[in-house]
N, C-alpha and C positions, 0 to 999 in steps of 0.2 A: 240738164232734163231727159228729152231723149234720150242719150244714155242708158239713165236710171229704167225707163220703160219698156227698153227694151233687153236688157238684164232681166227687170222683173217678170219679162214675159219666157225667157230663157228657163227663168227658173221654174217657173209655171210647169211649162210646155216638162221639162226634163223630168218633173214630179210624175207628172203622167205617164208620164213615158216607162218610168219606173215601174208605176202599178199595172199599168197595161203588160210588160214584158210580163212579170212575177203572177200577174194575176190567177190563171190558169194552175199554178202550182199551189197558191194559195186555197182554192179549190178544191184540187188534187189530198192534197194535205190533208184540208180538216173533214172530205170524207172520210179518210181512212181512219182518222182519230177518232170521229161518229162513230164508223162499225164498231174499233175496238173497245171503244168506253161502253159500249152497248154487250157485244159481247163475248167480254172479258172483263167481269166485272170487278170492281174494289176491294169486294168482299172475297173474292178470289185470290186476290192479288196477297191479303191480310195473312187468309187464311196458312199460304204456304211460306210466310217467311218467318225468321223467329231470331236470335241472337245471332252476334257476329261471327261468319265464317265465310268460306269460300263459297259452300251452297247458298245461304242467302245473300251474299252479297252480287253474285251471278244471277239469280233470279230477281233479284231490286233493280239491279241493272237492267232486265229483260223487258219485267215489267215497266220501268223509265222509258224505256226505248219505244214503247207501242202505245204512249200517254199522251198526253197534250203536252203541249209547248207554253201554256199559258203559265207565267210565273207566280203568279198567285193561288191558280190551281196546284200546279206543283208543289207550293210553299204547303198548303190542306191539306194535300195525299200524302206529304211527307210525316206530316203531324197526325195525321191517321194511323197511319203506319206505325211510328213510332211510341203512339198511346196505346195500342194494341197487343205493343209487346215486343215488338221488332228491334234490335239495337240499332245504338246510334249509327255504325258506319252502314249499314244496309238504306236506313234510312236518306242519312244524306248519299247512299247510291243513286236511290229511288229522284233523288232530289237532283243532281248534276244531271243523271240520265234524261230525265223528263224536261230536263232544259235545254240540252247540250247535242241527245242521241234522237232526234225526234224525227220522221221522215218526213215531215215537211219542210224543216231547218234544211235539210241536207238538199233538197228537190231547189229552194230558193237559190240555196248559197252554190250552187249548181250555176244557175242561169245570172248570177252577177259577178261569181270569184272566179268560176272552174272547175274541174274534179282536182286538182291538189287541194285545196282548200275542202272540198267534200271530203276525202279524204283525210285530211289533218283534223278536218271537226270528227269523225267518227275515230280514227286512230287515238286522237287526242285525245276525247271524251273516255275513252276508256284510262287512256295514261291517266286522268286527272281524277279519273274516279282511285284509280291506282296508289297516286301520290296522297290523295287526300284520306284512303286507308292506313297508309306507311305514319303521315303525321298522326292521326287519333290513337293507332298506336303507340307511340313515341309519349305524344301528351294527352292523354285520357284524362279527361278534367273528372274522375268519379262522383262527386260531390253536386257538378253542376247536372252532371245526367241526370241523379239523382233529384234531385229540388227540381229540375223540368220535368221530370215524368208527374213529383209529387204537385206541380203547377198545372200541368194539364188535368190530372185526375181532378183536383178541386176543381178547377175551373169550368168543367162542360161537365154533361152526361153522358151516358153510358153510350151512345151513340145504337148504331145497328147491327146486330148480329142473327139477321133473319135466315131465312132457306136460299142460298144461294141458286138464282135462275139457271135455268138448263139453254146454254147457247144455241144447241141444237132447237130447241122450238123456236127460239127466239128469231134465229138465223130465218126460217120458213115462215114467220109468222109476216103479215102487214104490219099489224101494230110494230114488229122486233125493228122494220125499217121506218117507222111513222118514228119512232125514238132514233133511229140511227138522226135523222130528215133535224129532231129538235135540237140534238147533239151536235146539226152540224151549225145551223144559226146559232145557238149557245157560245160555239167558239167564234163565229164574227162577233158575237155580243159581245165577248170579252178582248178583243184583239184591235178592232176599228177605231178605236183611240191611238193604240200605240203604232199602227203601221199608218193612220193618217196623219198624224205630228212626226214621224220616222222619215216618212220616204219626205215631206215638204221638206223639211229642216233638212234632206238628204240634197232637194232639189235646189235651196238657198245658198249652201254651201257651194255646192258644184258652180253655180254662175256668179256667184259673189266672191267667195274666200277663194285666193290664190295657193297655189301649191304651194308656193316659200314659207306659208304658213304652217301648212304639218310637218315641213321638211326641217322648221326652225321647234316643232314641238318636238316631233319625234329625232332629236340631232340623230347626223350621222347617216339620216334618209338619204339611198341611192348613191352610197357610195361601199365603201368596205366594209361586211355586216360579219366584223370577228366578234368574240364572243363579248364583249364590254357592250358594243350594239345592240345586239340583240337582247341582253339582261334590262338595258334601258329600257329599251323599244318596250318588252314586255310588262316590265312596271309601270310605266306610263300608259299602256294601254288600258288598264283599270279603273285607268285616273281619268281619262278620256271617257268610257264608258261610265264612269260616276259621275261624272256633269252632264253629259247628254243621255241619261237613261231613258231611252224609250222602247224598250222590251226587243227582246233578243231577234223577232223578226223585221222589227221596224230599224235595228239598227244593220242589218244585213248593205243596204244602199253605202252607207256611212262607212259600213269595213271595205268596200270597192271601192270607193272615195279616197279612202287611206292608202289602201294599196297603190292606184292610180297614183298617189305624191309622193310615192318612195321608200310608203312604213314597209319595213319588213315583214316577212313572213309572219315572225314573230313576235314579232308588234299588232299583226292584225289578226291570229288567233287569240291571241292574248284579249284584244278587245273583245272578241266575240265569246271567250268565254267568261265576261264579266257579269253576264248579266244577273249573279246572283250575292254578287259585292257591292252593292250601287245603297242606297238608302232607303228609299222603300222596303227592299227586302229585306234588308237588316231590318228595320223598324219592325215591318209585320214580326221576323224571326221572335223579335224581343218583346213583343206582344202574344206569343205564344210559350217563348220558354226563359222569358227574364234578359235585360239588357247584359250582364254576365253571358251568357251562353250564344246570346247573339253574335255576342263581339270575337266571341273563343272561335266561330262555325265561322264569323265572316275569317279573320284569321289564318284559319286552314285551306278555306278557299282560296285566297289570296295567293299561297305559299306554293299548293298546289297547281293555280293558273300559270303561276312564274316558270317551275322548274318544266309543265307539262309544254306552254308554251317555246319555251328554248330548247328542250327534247325534242321536239318535233321539227324543230327549222333544222338544227343538226343530221338528224335522221335523215332528213329532206336533201340536206345540202350532201352528205355522203352515200346518196342516190343518186346525185347530182337530178333532183326532183323539183326541185325549187322553181315556183312560175315565175316568169319574166315579167312586171308592170308592167301596162299597157304604155304605150310611147305618149299617147296625148289623155291626161287625167283618168276618168271614167271608162271613155271610152262612150259615153251616152249620144253624143251630139256630133257623130263620124257620118250615121247615113240617117235615113226615115226612119220617125219612131213608130211610126203608123202606118202599117202597108198589109196588103192581103199575102200572108206571108204564112209561115208552121204556128206564130203566136197567135194572128188573125186566128186561124182556123182553132187551133186547142182552147183559146177563150171561150169561141164560137160554142164547142163541145161541152165544155165545161158549166160554161152559163147557160147552157139546155141542161146539163145537169141538175144544178142549182134551181131549175125552175120545178125541174120532178120534184125534188127534196121541199120546194116551198107547196107544192101539192099536198105531198103526203103529210105537210107540218099540219097546216092551215085546213086543208080542207078533211083532214083523218078525225079521228075521236080523239077528244081530251084524256089526256093522263095528268095524274098532280106528277108534278117532277120538280126540281129543286134547281138552281143556277150554283155555282162554284163560289164558296163562300170565301168573299174577301176578307173576312175579317174586318179589323180597324183603318182598312182600304179608303175610308168613303173621301177621304181631302184627295187622296191622292187620284181619286178615279174624277173626281171635281174639279180639279186641276187639271187632268187630260182630258176632260169634256170640254171645259173652254178653252184649251188649245187647241183641239181637234174643230170648234167651231172657227175660230180666228185661220186657222190654217186655211179652213173650206172657204173663207172670206179672202185670203191671199190669192189663192186659188184662182177664184172669180175673178179679183182684179189684176192678176198678172194676165185674164185671158182678154179680158175687156181691152188693157195696154195693150195689148200687141194688135187689136184688129182698131184701133184709132190710129195707129202709126201708119 
């Protein structure tokens, strides 16, 4: 019993250590995201994208890069862009970019996994879009696309095509920055459950699950990483993500655990890339476009993920840039988790900025706004809320267990 309580306490401390380590990165990322959402509006994005073509795909990729990393917000954005006339390829490029190329995700990856994975995330994200473009060109389902557009036209009203606000006026106004504050807290409202559950699960796995489990799941881990192994890991990564879906941001500590357990660079990258081939996302796409179109998109994404992960692995291998796994698991337990160091001062500074944003949001004038449309995701949100509450209870129990020892 004492051993279990010690491990429980270690799991709770590991989770809190993970979150403390990444807190300033979340704050920075969501401040940037809030600024971009306010000063570069979705209306402006939609008016600059058209049917499939190099310029449209490049613009979709750029606008995705500067957009929110919430999967459901990205799905809603891609649906809106597609409905307003963008081609399927630009819409999918926007979706992939807004979940895999966003700034805040790169910051968190740099903290947990290192610069090679940041490069892999961004370069691999471009490859992911490129492979998706290629596979859609080769396997373009014209009837499914036409049916999906008709479904959207029948199911929704025309949307807003009003005047595009002037970003110069917004950036100079106090109200513009109040809008940034509202967007900032909206981002947190969208991801707090995913982050809570994801970091808690990562702490539990780090404390309770031996590395041998992952070596068995990702066979060949820690040995010679030949073509067969990297392809297998790139296929297993999406399967693991499917059964542990907790959002792209919450998945990063789990990705670090996989890497620390000997999973190949390709397998880890495939795991990170797979936030758009999990059941809640497929179900949302089915709500928007129908199940056949949702299955088609998931299949295209899966092929692109495997190809991109394997390609990035062998490009890095050819350049002798493959990262070496840490010697001892995830590396979280090797030193003090909470100290007066760089992380402390960064968290202090960005929490102070959060206080300023809170004053702007709740101390300023009210403005009618809206949250991201999660559509038919209510059951998912309710489930995540319950899991988040259980996670807080678990963390509290772990801290009490440590105090009682």
